[in-house]
C-alpha atoms as a printed R data frame, in Angstrom:
   type eleno elety resid chain resno       x       y       z
1  ATOM     1    CA   MET     A     1 126.152 128.497 111.364
2  ATOM     2    CA   ASP     A     2 124.663 129.110 107.584
3  ATOM     3    CA   THR     A     3 121.512 128.408 106.781
4  ATOM     4    CA   ILE     A     4 121.870 126.760 103.180
5  ATOM     5    CA   LEU     A     5 118.130 127.734 100.845
6  ATOM     6    CA   LEU     A     6 117.841 125.993  97.618
7  ATOM     7    CA   THR     A     7 115.501 126.630  94.697
8  ATOM     8    CA   LEU     A     8 113.125 123.818  93.417
9  ATOM     9    CA   LYS     A     9 116.324 123.380  90.441
10 ATOM    10    CA   ASP     A    10 118.724 123.169  93.226
11 ATOM    11    CA   VAL     A    11 117.019 120.356  94.942
12 ATOM    12    CA   ALA     A    12 116.157 118.578  91.583
13 ATOM    13    CA   SER     A    13 119.629 119.227  90.654
14 ATOM    14    CA   ILE     A    14 120.546 117.789  93.710
15 ATOM    15    CA   LEU     A    15 118.720 114.307  94.002
16 ATOM    16    CA   ASN     A    16 119.209 113.847  89.632
17 ATOM    17    CA   VAL     A    17 115.025 113.179  89.761
18 ATOM    18    CA   LYS     A    18 112.979 115.593  87.253
19 ATOM    19    CA   PRO     A    19 111.335 119.220  89.228
20 ATOM    20    CA   TYR     A    20 107.784 117.840  88.589
21 ATOM    21    CA   ARG     A    21 108.372 114.688  90.589
22 ATOM    22    CA   ILE     A    22 108.969 116.846  93.904
23 ATOM    23    CA   ASN     A    23 106.337 119.229  92.985
24 ATOM    24    CA   TYR     A    24 103.888 116.069  92.705
25 ATOM    25    CA   VAL     A    25 105.195 114.068  95.831
26 ATOM    26    CA   LEU     A    26 104.805 117.899  97.611
27 ATOM    27    CA   ALA     A    27 101.524 118.391  96.541
28 ATOM    28    CA   THR     A    28 100.440 114.460  97.583
29 ATOM    29    CA   LYS     A    29 102.101 115.527 101.275
30 ATOM    30    CA   LEU     A    30 103.806 112.260 101.058
31 ATOM    31    CA   VAL     A    31 106.206 114.802 102.031
32 ATOM    32    CA   PRO     A    32 105.786 117.965 104.184
33 ATOM    33    CA   GLU     A    33 106.136 121.123 102.211
34 ATOM    34    CA   PRO     A    34 108.648 123.177 103.229
35 ATOM    35    CA   ALA     A    35 107.491 125.865 105.811
36 ATOM    36    CA   SER     A    36 109.748 129.384 103.348
37 ATOM    37    CA   ARG     A    37 108.678 130.747 100.704
38 ATOM    38    CA   PHE     A    38 109.706 133.940  98.922
39 ATOM    39    CA   GLY     A    39 108.207 135.095  95.545
40 ATOM    40    CA   ASN     A    40 105.888 132.258  96.262
41 ATOM    41    CA   LYS     A    41 108.757 129.873  95.187
42 ATOM    42    CA   ARG     A    42 109.179 126.976  97.657
43 ATOM    43    CA   ILE     A    43 112.597 127.247 100.001
44 ATOM    44    CA   PHE     A    44 113.732 123.926 100.488
45 ATOM    45    CA   THR     A    45 116.205 124.280 103.739
46 ATOM    46    CA   GLU     A    46 118.710 120.965 103.906
47 ATOM    47    CA   GLN     A    47 115.731 119.393 106.797
48 ATOM    48    CA   ASP     A    48 114.142 118.817 103.589
49 ATOM    49    CA   LEU     A    49 116.271 117.750 101.184
50 ATOM    50    CA   GLN     A    50 117.450 114.873 103.616
51 ATOM    51    CA   ARG     A    51 113.197 114.421 103.464
52 ATOM    52    CA   LEU     A    52 112.972 114.565  99.568
53 ATOM    53    CA   ARG     A    53 116.342 112.752  99.232
54 ATOM    54    CA   ASP     A    54 114.754 109.805 101.691
55 ATOM    55    CA   HIS     A    55 111.597 109.369 100.573
56 ATOM    56    CA   PHE     A    56 113.258 109.538  96.836
57 ATOM    57    CA   THR     A    57 115.792 106.865  97.877
58 ATOM    58    CA   ALA     A    58 113.331 104.499  99.669
59 ATOM    59    CA   LYS     A    59 111.429 104.114  95.811
60 ATOM    60    CA   ARG     A    60 114.873 102.889  94.161
61 ATOM    61    CA   GLU     A    61 114.939 100.246  96.736
62 ATOM    62    CA   PRO     A    62 114.639  96.799  95.340
63 ATOM    63    CA   SER     A    63 111.357  95.459  96.758
64 ATOM    64    CA   THR     A    64 111.746  91.701  98.456
65 ATOM    65    CA   THR     A    65 107.239  91.555  97.252
66 ATOM    66    CA   ALA     A    66 108.629  91.960  92.805
67 ATOM    67    CA   ARG     A    67 111.155  89.091  93.481
68 ATOM    68    CA   ASP     A    68 108.860  86.352  94.529
69 ATOM    69    CA   THR     A    69 105.897  88.135  92.370
70 ATOM    70    CA   GLU     A    70 108.572  86.520  89.893
71 ATOM    71    CA   HIS     A    71 108.720  83.689  91.500
72 ATOM    72    CA   ASP     A    72 104.692  82.756  91.916
73 ATOM    73    CA   HIS     A    73 104.608  83.919  88.244
74 ATOM    74    CA   GLU     A    74 107.014  81.171  87.537
75 ATOM    75    CA   THR     A    75 105.696  77.778  89.604
76 ATOM    76    CA   GLN     A    76 101.607  78.484  87.083
77 ATOM    77    CA   THR     A    77 103.756  77.974  84.294
78 ATOM    78    CA   GLU     A    78 104.871  75.106  85.183
79 ATOM    79    CA   VAL     A    79 101.581  73.835  86.862
80 ATOM    80    CA   CYS     A    80  99.338  75.265  83.307
81 ATOM    81    CA   ALA     A    81 102.500  73.561  81.226
82 ATOM    82    CA   GLY     A    82 102.098  70.181  82.822
83 ATOM    83    CA   SER     A    83  97.744  70.020  82.529
């Protein structure tokens, strides 16, 4: 079985994410750094790609707290308007 090796540019293109966002996630240790480097450049494996995909997919899912906060704001407005 062949191992797929990718550069930061390749990963960014696959995930449709700007490279600086991937650098930030790696620098802040939200996702582990790829184990391999070549010429001081990160080399991503399929497993590294999947970790990043999971991270960025989780960020795009709508949260229930945003809807709850929006509802709370409407309730406060109604109370203030009724005073």
